[in-house]
C-alpha positions as CSV (number, residue, x, y, z in Angstrom):
1,M,40.5,18.5,-7.9
2,N,41.7,17.3,-11.3
3,I,39.6,17.1,-14.5
4,K,40.7,16.6,-18.1
5,P,38.6,18.4,-20.7
6,L,40.0,18.5,-24.2
7,E,43.3,17.0,-23.1
8,V,43.9,19.9,-20.7
9,T,44.4,19.1,-17.0
10,I,42.9,21.7,-14.6
11,E,44.3,21.9,-11.0
12,S,42.7,24.3,-8.5
13,G,44.0,26.0,-5.4
14,L,47.8,25.9,-5.9
15,E,49.4,28.0,-3.2
16,A,52.2,30.6,-3.7
17,T,53.7,32.2,-0.6
18,M,54.7,35.8,-1.0
19,R,57.8,37.3,0.7
20,D,55.7,38.5,3.7
21,G,54.1,35.1,4.2
22,T,50.8,35.8,2.5
23,V,49.5,32.9,0.5
24,L,47.9,33.6,-2.9
25,R,46.0,30.8,-4.7
26,A,45.9,29.9,-8.3
27,D,44.5,27.4,-10.8
28,T,46.6,25.9,-13.5
29,Y,45.7,24.6,-17.0
30,R,48.2,22.0,-18.2
31,P,48.6,20.8,-21.7
32,A,48.6,17.1,-22.5
33,G,52.0,15.4,-22.2
34,D,55.0,15.8,-19.9
35,G,56.3,19.3,-21.0
36,P,58.2,21.3,-20.3
37,W,56.1,24.3,-21.4
38,P,56.4,28.1,-21.1
39,V,54.1,29.5,-18.4
40,L,51.3,31.9,-19.3
41,L,50.4,33.8,-16.1
42,T,47.6,36.2,-15.2
43,R,46.7,37.8,-11.9
44,T,43.1,38.9,-11.3
45,P,41.0,40.7,-8.7
46,Y,37.8,39.4,-10.3
47,G,38.0,35.8,-9.2
48,R,40.2,33.2,-10.9
49,Q,37.0,31.1,-11.7
50,D,34.9,34.0,-12.8
51,A,33.0,33.2,-16.0
52,G,33.8,36.5,-17.6
53,V,37.5,36.2,-16.8
54,L,37.7,32.7,-18.2
55,S,35.8,33.6,-21.3
56,R,38.2,36.5,-22.1
57,L,41.4,34.5,-21.3
58,D,40.3,31.2,-22.7
59,P,42.9,29.3,-20.7
60,I,41.9,25.9,-22.2
61,R,42.7,27.1,-25.7
62,A,46.0,28.6,-24.6
63,A,46.9,25.4,-22.8
64,A,46.0,23.4,-26.0
65,R,48.6,25.6,-27.8
66,G,51.3,24.4,-25.4
67,Y,51.2,26.8,-22.5
68,L,51.1,26.1,-18.8
69,V,48.4,28.6,-17.9
70,V,48.3,30.0,-14.4
71,I,45.4,32.2,-13.2
72,Q,45.9,33.7,-9.7
73,D,43.7,35.6,-7.4
74,C,45.3,38.9,-6.3
75,R,46.0,39.6,-2.7
76,G,42.9,40.0,-0.6
77,R,40.6,38.6,-3.3
78,F,38.6,35.4,-3.4
79,G,40.9,32.5,-2.6
80,S,44.0,34.5,-1.7
81,Q,45.0,35.7,1.7
82,G,45.7,39.3,2.7
83,R,44.0,42.7,2.5
84,W,42.7,44.1,-0.8
85,E,44.3,47.4,-1.5
86,P,44.0,48.3,-5.2
87,L,47.3,48.8,-7.1
88,V,49.4,48.6,-3.9
89,H,50.9,45.1,-3.9
90,E,50.9,44.1,-7.5
91,G,54.6,44.9,-8.1
92,T,56.1,42.7,-5.3
93,D,53.4,40.1,-5.5
94,G,53.9,40.0,-9.3
95,Y,57.6,39.5,-8.9
96,D,57.2,36.7,-6.3
97,T,54.5,35.0,-8.3
98,V,56.6,35.0,-11.5
99,C,59.5,33.4,-9.6
100,W,57.1,30.8,-8.2
101,A,55.4,30.0,-11.5
102,A,58.8,29.5,-13.2
103,T,59.5,26.6,-10.8
104,L,56.1,24.8,-11.2
105,P,56.3,21.1,-12.3
106,G,56.2,21.1,-16.1
107,S,57.4,24.7,-16.5
108,D,60.4,25.3,-18.7
109,G,61.4,28.3,-16.5
110,R,60.1,31.0,-18.9
111,V,57.1,33.0,-17.9
112,A,54.9,35.3,-19.9
113,M,51.8,37.3,-18.8
114,Y,48.5,38.2,-20.4
115,G,45.1,39.7,-19.8
116,P,43.1,42.9,-19.9
117,S,42.2,45.8,-17.6
118,Y,43.5,45.3,-14.0
119,L,45.1,42.1,-15.3
120,G,47.1,44.3,-17.7
121,Y,48.1,46.6,-14.8
122,T,49.4,43.6,-12.8
123,Q,51.7,42.9,-15.8
124,W,53.2,46.3,-15.9
125,A,53.6,46.3,-12.1
126,A,55.5,43.1,-12.3
127,I,57.6,44.2,-15.3
128,H,58.8,47.2,-13.4
129,T,60.2,45.0,-10.7
130,L,62.3,43.1,-13.2
131,P,61.6,39.4,-12.3
132,P,64.4,37.4,-14.1
133,D,62.0,34.7,-15.4
134,L,59.5,37.1,-17.0
135,R,60.2,36.9,-20.8
136,A,57.2,38.6,-22.5
137,A,53.8,40.2,-21.8
138,V,50.5,41.0,-23.5
139,P,48.9,43.8,-21.5
140,E,45.5,44.8,-22.9
141,F,43.2,47.7,-22.2
142,T,45.0,49.1,-19.2
143,W,46.2,52.4,-17.9
144,A,49.7,54.0,-17.4
145,D,49.4,56.9,-15.1
146,P,46.4,56.5,-12.8
147,D,45.9,60.2,-13.0
148,D,45.3,60.0,-16.7
149,G,42.1,58.0,-17.0
150,L,41.8,55.7,-14.0
151,I,41.4,58.0,-10.9
152,T,41.5,61.5,-12.5
153,R,41.9,63.0,-15.9
154,G,42.9,66.5,-16.6
155,G,42.4,67.2,-12.9
156,A,38.8,66.0,-12.9
157,Y,37.8,63.0,-10.8
158,E,36.8,59.9,-12.7
159,L,33.6,59.6,-10.8
160,G,31.7,57.2,-13.0
161,L,34.5,54.8,-13.3
162,V,35.8,54.7,-9.8
163,T,32.4,54.6,-8.1
164,H,30.9,51.8,-10.1
165,W,34.2,49.7,-10.2
166,T,34.7,50.0,-6.5
167,L,31.1,49.1,-5.7
168,T,31.1,46.0,-7.9
169,L,34.4,44.8,-6.3
170,G,32.9,45.5,-2.9
171,F,30.8,42.3,-2.8
172,N,33.9,40.1,-2.2
173,V,35.3,42.7,0.2
174,L,32.2,42.6,2.4
175,Q,31.8,38.8,2.2
176,R,35.3,38.4,3.5
177,R,35.0,41.1,6.2
178,Y,31.7,39.9,7.6
179,A,32.2,36.1,7.1
180,G,31.6,35.5,10.8
181,S,28.4,37.5,11.0
182,S,25.6,36.7,8.6
183,T,23.4,39.5,10.0
184,R,26.0,42.3,9.5
185,L,26.9,40.8,6.1
186,R,23.3,40.9,4.9
187,R,22.9,44.5,6.1
188,Q,26.0,45.6,4.3
189,L,25.2,43.8,1.1
190,E,21.8,45.4,1.1
191,A,23.4,48.9,1.5
192,L,25.8,48.1,-1.4
193,N,23.0,46.9,-3.7
194,T,21.0,50.1,-2.8
195,A,24.0,52.2,-3.8
196,L,24.3,50.4,-7.1
197,D,20.5,50.6,-7.8
198,G,20.6,54.3,-7.0
199,L,23.7,55.2,-9.0
200,I,22.0,57.5,-11.4
201,G,19.5,59.2,-9.1
202,H,21.6,59.4,-5.9
203,T,25.0,57.8,-5.5
204,Y,26.7,59.7,-8.4
205,W,25.3,63.0,-7.0
206,E,26.7,62.7,-3.5
207,L,29.2,65.4,-2.4
208,P,32.0,65.9,-2.0
209,A,32.4,63.5,-5.0
210,D,36.1,62.8,-4.6
211,E,35.6,61.7,-1.0
212,A,33.0,59.1,-2.2
213,P,30.6,59.2,0.8
214,T,29.0,55.8,-0.1
215,L,32.3,54.1,-0.5
216,R,33.5,55.5,2.7
217,R,30.3,54.4,4.6
218,L,30.8,50.9,3.3
219,G,34.5,50.9,4.0
220,L,35.4,49.9,0.4
221,P,39.0,50.6,-0.8
222,K,39.3,52.6,-3.9
223,P,42.4,53.0,-6.1
224,M,44.8,55.7,-5.0
225,A,47.4,57.6,-7.1
226,G,51.1,57.1,-6.8
227,H,51.5,53.5,-8.1
228,W,53.0,54.0,-11.5
229,S,56.3,54.0,-13.2
230,A,57.2,55.0,-16.7
231,T,60.4,53.0,-16.9
232,P,61.0,51.3,-20.3
233,A,60.1,47.6,-20.5
234,P,63.1,45.2,-20.7
235,I,61.1,42.4,-22.3
236,P,59.0,42.1,-25.5
237,T,55.5,43.4,-25.2
238,L,52.3,43.3,-27.3
239,T,49.9,46.1,-26.2
240,V,46.2,45.8,-27.1
241,A,44.0,48.9,-26.9
242,G,40.6,50.2,-28.1
243,W,39.8,53.7,-29.5
244,F,36.8,53.8,-27.2
245,D,38.4,52.3,-24.1
246,A,38.6,54.3,-20.9
247,F,42.4,53.5,-20.8
248,L,43.2,54.2,-24.5
249,Q,45.9,56.7,-24.0
250,G,47.5,54.8,-21.1
251,S,47.8,51.8,-23.4
252,L,49.4,53.9,-26.1
253,D,51.8,55.5,-23.5
254,N,52.7,52.1,-22.2
255,H,53.5,51.0,-25.7
256,R,55.8,54.0,-26.3
257,S,57.5,53.4,-23.0
258,A,58.1,49.8,-23.9
259,R,59.5,50.7,-27.3
260,A,61.9,53.1,-25.6
261,G,63.4,50.1,-23.8
262,G,64.8,48.8,-27.1
263,T,63.0,45.5,-27.0
264,P,60.4,44.4,-29.5
265,A,57.1,46.3,-28.9
266,A,54.0,45.6,-30.9
267,L,50.6,47.3,-30.8
268,I,47.1,46.5,-31.9
269,V,44.3,49.1,-31.6
270,G,40.8,48.2,-32.6
271,P,37.6,50.3,-32.6
272,W,36.7,48.7,-29.4
273,S,35.6,49.7,-25.9
274,H,36.8,48.3,-22.7
275,D,34.4,45.4,-22.5
276,N,33.3,45.1,-26.1
277,Q,35.6,43.8,-28.8
278,T,32.9,43.0,-31.3
279,S,32.1,45.0,-34.5
280,Q,29.2,46.9,-32.9
281,I,30.5,49.6,-30.7
282,G,28.0,52.2,-29.5
283,E,25.8,53.1,-32.4
284,T,28.3,52.2,-35.1
285,D,28.9,48.8,-36.8
286,F,32.5,48.8,-37.9
287,G,32.0,45.7,-40.0
288,P,33.0,42.0,-39.5
289,I,36.7,42.6,-40.0
290,A,36.7,44.7,-36.7
291,D,35.4,41.8,-34.6
292,A,38.1,40.4,-32.4
293,A,36.7,36.9,-33.0
294,G,38.1,37.1,-36.6
295,L,40.4,40.1,-36.7
296,D,40.7,41.5,-40.3
297,G,38.8,38.4,-41.5
298,D,41.5,36.2,-40.2
299,R,42.5,34.8,-36.8
300,S,41.0,35.9,-33.5
301,L,42.7,38.4,-31.3
302,L,43.7,35.6,-28.8
303,E,45.2,33.5,-31.6
304,R,47.2,36.5,-32.8
305,E,48.4,37.0,-29.2
306,L,49.4,33.4,-28.9
307,D,51.2,33.5,-32.3
308,W,53.1,36.6,-31.0
309,L,54.1,34.8,-27.8
310,D,55.2,31.8,-29.8
311,R,57.6,34.0,-31.7
312,H,59.2,35.3,-28.5
313,L,59.1,32.2,-26.3
314,R,59.8,29.5,-28.8
315,P,61.0,31.2,-32.0
316,D,61.0,29.3,-35.2
317,P,64.0,30.3,-37.4
318,D,61.9,29.8,-40.5
319,T,59.2,32.2,-39.4
320,E,59.1,35.6,-41.2
321,Q,59.5,38.6,-38.8
322,G,59.0,41.4,-41.3
323,E,55.5,42.8,-40.6
324,P,55.4,46.4,-39.2
325,P,54.7,46.1,-35.5
326,V,51.7,48.5,-35.2
327,L,48.3,47.4,-36.4
328,L,45.5,50.1,-36.3
329,F,41.9,50.0,-37.2
330,V,41.3,53.3,-39.1
331,M,37.7,54.4,-38.4
332,G,35.9,56.1,-41.2
333,A,37.9,54.1,-43.8
334,G,36.8,50.9,-42.1
335,E,40.1,49.1,-42.5
336,W,43.2,47.8,-40.7
337,R,46.5,49.4,-41.5
338,R,50.0,48.6,-40.4
339,F,52.5,51.3,-39.4
340,P,56.2,51.1,-38.4
341,A,55.6,53.0,-35.2
342,W,53.1,54.8,-33.0
343,P,52.4,57.6,-33.5
344,P,52.8,57.5,-37.2
345,D,54.4,60.4,-39.1
346,A,51.9,63.2,-39.2
347,V,51.6,67.0,-39.6
348,D,49.8,69.0,-37.0
349,A,47.0,71.0,-38.6
350,P,45.1,73.6,-36.6
351,W,41.4,74.1,-37.2
352,Y,40.1,77.3,-35.7
353,L,37.0,78.1,-33.8
354,R,35.3,81.0,-35.5
355,A,32.4,83.4,-35.0
356,G,29.0,82.1,-35.8
357,G,29.8,78.5,-34.7
358,R,32.2,77.9,-37.6
359,L,35.2,75.7,-37.6
360,S,37.9,76.5,-40.3
361,P,41.5,75.8,-41.2
362,D,41.9,79.5,-41.6
363,A,42.9,81.6,-38.6
364,P,40.6,84.4,-37.5
365,P,41.6,87.6,-39.2
366,R,40.1,90.1,-36.8
367,S,40.9,91.0,-33.2
368,D,37.5,92.4,-32.3
369,S,35.4,89.3,-32.6
370,P,33.3,89.0,-29.4
371,P,33.6,85.8,-27.4
372,D,30.9,83.1,-27.3
373,T,29.3,82.7,-23.9
374,Y,27.2,80.1,-22.0
375,Y,26.2,79.5,-18.4
376,H,27.4,76.4,-16.5
377,D,25.0,75.2,-13.8
378,P,26.6,72.3,-11.7
379,G,23.1,71.4,-10.7
380,D,22.2,70.6,-14.3
381,P,25.3,69.1,-15.8
382,V,25.8,68.0,-19.4
383,P,25.0,64.3,-19.4
384,T,27.5,61.7,-20.5
385,L,26.7,60.3,-23.9
386,G,29.2,57.8,-25.4
387,G,32.9,58.1,-25.6
388,A,36.0,56.3,-24.4
389,L,34.6,55.4,-21.0
390,L,33.9,52.7,-18.5
391,L,30.8,53.4,-16.5
392,A,27.7,51.5,-15.3
393,P,25.7,49.7,-18.1
394,Q,23.4,52.7,-18.4
395,F,26.2,54.6,-20.0
396,P,27.5,52.6,-22.9
397,A,30.8,53.5,-24.5
398,G,31.5,54.2,-28.2
399,P,30.1,56.6,-30.8
400,R,26.7,58.0,-30.0
401,D,24.4,60.5,-31.7
402,Q,25.4,63.8,-30.1
403,R,22.5,66.0,-31.3
404,L,20.6,66.0,-28.0
405,V,23.8,67.2,-26.2
406,E,24.5,69.8,-28.9
407,Q,21.0,71.3,-28.5
408,R,21.8,72.4,-24.9
409,D,22.4,76.0,-24.1
410,D,25.5,75.1,-22.1
411,V,27.3,73.5,-25.1
412,L,29.0,75.5,-27.8
413,V,29.3,73.9,-31.2
414,Y,31.7,74.7,-34.0
415,T,31.2,73.0,-37.4
416,S,33.3,73.0,-40.6
417,E,32.1,73.2,-44.2
418,P,31.6,69.8,-45.9
419,L,34.9,68.3,-46.8
420,R,35.9,67.9,-50.4
421,T,38.6,65.3,-49.9
422,P,39.2,62.7,-47.1
423,L,40.9,64.0,-44.0
424,E,43.0,61.3,-42.3
425,V,43.6,62.0,-38.6
426,V,45.9,59.6,-36.8
427,G,47.6,60.5,-33.6
428,R,47.1,62.6,-30.5
429,I,44.7,65.6,-30.6
430,T,44.7,68.8,-28.5
431,V,42.4,71.7,-28.1
432,H,43.9,75.1,-27.4
433,L,41.1,77.1,-25.8
434,F,41.3,80.8,-24.9
435,A,38.6,81.2,-22.2
436,D,37.6,82.6,-18.9
437,T,34.9,82.1,-16.3
438,T,33.3,83.9,-13.4
439,A,33.8,80.9,-11.2
440,R,36.8,80.4,-9.0
441,S,37.4,77.1,-10.7
442,T,35.9,75.4,-13.8
443,D,36.2,72.5,-16.2
444,W,36.6,72.7,-19.9
445,V,35.3,69.7,-21.9
446,A,36.2,69.5,-25.6
447,R,34.9,66.9,-28.0
448,L,35.7,66.1,-31.6
449,C,32.8,64.8,-33.7
450,D,32.2,63.6,-37.2
451,V,29.0,64.9,-38.8
452,D,27.8,62.7,-41.7
453,I,25.9,63.7,-44.8
454,D,22.6,63.1,-42.9
455,G,23.6,65.6,-40.2
456,I,24.2,63.0,-37.5
457,S,27.0,64.0,-35.2
458,H,29.0,61.1,-33.7
459,N,31.7,61.6,-31.1
460,I,35.3,60.5,-32.0
461,T,37.3,61.6,-29.0
462,D,37.2,64.1,-26.1
463,G,39.0,65.4,-23.0
464,V,38.6,67.5,-19.9
465,L,40.7,70.1,-18.1
466,R,40.1,71.4,-14.6
467,T,41.4,74.9,-14.1
468,P,41.7,76.6,-10.7
469,D,41.8,80.3,-10.3
470,S,40.2,80.9,-13.7
471,D,39.3,84.6,-13.3
472,R,41.4,85.7,-16.2
473,T,41.5,84.8,-19.9
474,A,44.1,82.2,-20.5
475,E,45.1,79.6,-23.1
476,H,44.0,76.1,-21.8
477,V,45.4,73.0,-23.5
478,I,42.9,70.1,-23.4
479,D,44.3,66.7,-24.2
480,L,41.7,64.8,-26.3
481,W,44.0,61.7,-26.3
482,S,44.3,59.9,-29.7
483,T,42.4,58.4,-32.6
484,A,42.7,57.0,-36.1
485,H,39.8,58.3,-38.1
486,V,39.1,59.4,-41.7
487,F,36.6,62.2,-42.2
488,L,35.1,61.3,-45.5
489,P,34.1,63.8,-48.3
490,G,30.8,65.4,-47.6
491,H,31.3,65.0,-43.8
492,R,32.0,67.9,-41.5
493,L,34.2,68.3,-38.5
494,R,32.6,69.5,-35.3
495,V,34.0,70.6,-32.0
496,Q,31.9,70.8,-28.8
497,I,32.9,73.0,-25.8
498,A,31.2,72.5,-22.5
499,S,32.0,72.5,-18.8
500,S,30.7,69.1,-17.6
501,C,30.2,65.5,-18.7
502,F,28.4,63.8,-15.8
503,P,28.6,61.3,-14.3
504,R,31.7,60.4,-16.2
505,W,33.6,63.2,-14.5
506,D,32.6,64.8,-11.2
507,R,30.9,68.2,-11.3
508,N,33.1,71.2,-10.7
509,L,31.0,73.3,-8.3
510,G,33.0,76.4,-9.0
511,S,34.3,77.0,-5.5
512,A,35.4,75.0,-2.4
513,D,32.7,76.8,-0.4
514,A,29.9,75.4,-2.6
515,A,31.1,71.9,-2.0
516,A,31.1,72.4,1.8
517,E,27.7,74.0,1.9
518,S,25.9,71.4,-0.3
519,S,25.4,67.7,0.4
520,E,22.9,66.5,-2.2
521,A,22.9,68.2,-5.6
522,P,19.3,67.2,-6.6
523,T,17.8,68.7,-3.5
524,V,19.8,72.0,-3.3
525,P,20.8,73.0,-6.8
526,N,20.5,76.6,-6.0
527,A,23.4,76.3,-3.5
528,M,25.8,75.9,-6.4
529,P,26.9,79.1,-8.2
530,I,26.1,79.4,-11.9
531,A,29.2,80.5,-13.9
532,R,29.4,82.5,-17.0
533,Q,31.9,80.9,-19.4
534,S,33.5,82.9,-22.3
535,V,35.3,81.3,-25.2
536,Y,37.4,83.6,-27.4
537,H,38.2,83.1,-31.1
538,D,39.9,86.3,-32.4
539,A,43.3,86.9,-34.0
540,A,44.9,87.5,-30.6
541,R,43.2,84.6,-28.9
542,P,42.9,81.9,-31.6
543,S,41.1,79.0,-30.0
544,R,41.7,75.9,-32.1
545,I,41.8,72.1,-32.3
546,V,45.1,70.6,-33.5
547,L,44.7,67.5,-35.7
548,P,47.5,65.1,-36.6
549,I,47.1,64.6,-40.4
550,L,49.0,61.6,-41.8
551,R,51.9,63.0,-43.7
552,S,51.1,60.8,-46.6
553,A,47.7,62.4,-46.8
554,A,48.7,66.0,-46.1
555,R,48.8,68.5,-48.9
């Protein structure tokens, strides 16, 4: 099939044979003329003709800019042969596909890759295999280590993300598996839809959570750890991330790894979530300059990406190359800023949890301050409310009013005095929590919030740490990932401490025995032990949040 909209020729179903004989299929978008052109490749598990994929990639616009665009179905997905195994084959298949794409008619032999999410992961997987024809990449909104935001984080299972993502990808899995039996296919699709419809009331509550009973019954493959390499990138990369994306820190870590390779490495981070790059994220409107359709009141994000690719695939000697490579949207200030590197130069500033729910830059002076306590009931977990997440639509990402969460008895809240001057926090944040529990194992969830002059508390960033054998007081370091946020005069800093964030992360039942005894949390909540949690904030055990304050703004 060949059609020519806007002087771009689309050809569907091109076949690439992998080293093991598996055939993967792709569509191409060719510019007008005879070429040759550099190839812009993406590999997707979501369907090469999926409307959402095409809207995000805009292959016609990219082809009109002079790129031979190739969109390929991953192994075991839609038009491609083979078995779908998330993460497993993207390295070797990526290498083979880059080599194939470089030889397509009209190709000039140079290949670049682009695309978000899993499409970004396929880029890093290919980069690490060192295909000789791969010259540049633009990975967006993707992870680095799967055990830091994709499968687990801080030892807690990414229940909300893995369950919903695996179920939604399951439609094509079942359609392929039962293609020869309409009756069995209908029955399995009904079961899948039931699981999706019952996510909040049933599916998320199934135990044991990390064994995913519904996914196992349907035979749906979920991502497994072990498919990751932190080797530096030998080619130029432009990494795109969002402060409220579930894979924020992975994107930042990928950028740092790329920069370590000595090749050009650029970074753009907006106030965006995984699937929303407009100006309205969560309950906050960051203004028209934050919208990826007209970044900083100028060109769109895609146009900037194509401009960057032009500089590396067909450089113009007259083009200026002097801009700092890191472009960050600084929340609170509501502006884009350029930096020479990530993370920017900053000073670590501790803010201490104090008695009476106070948060202060001054360390606690006394050693006899009693701990704060609360009770964690796995049958009544703290609900997920905003954040850097990727869950079902009922749980939108971004800044959300936290006051309902903060009113719970199982959430500790520590709040500073109103600020007199702006506090510019840019970089990675950690919480050092001295705490203990009566449970055999527990989770510690820490969250940084900005409380405005009206008393509304909005989440900025958070993290989780699962601690086994927690029967003694210890210092627990919780990684809250990174942000770029200015706390304005009159605003207050706030830190939340809890032991759950459900269904984002699975519930820690406190002991292996409780998981074995219980099968459905809503029906048998009393089978789960309620734990007494103690948080210390005295001179000997100074619980604190450590904020990276821009050196230019530090006193």
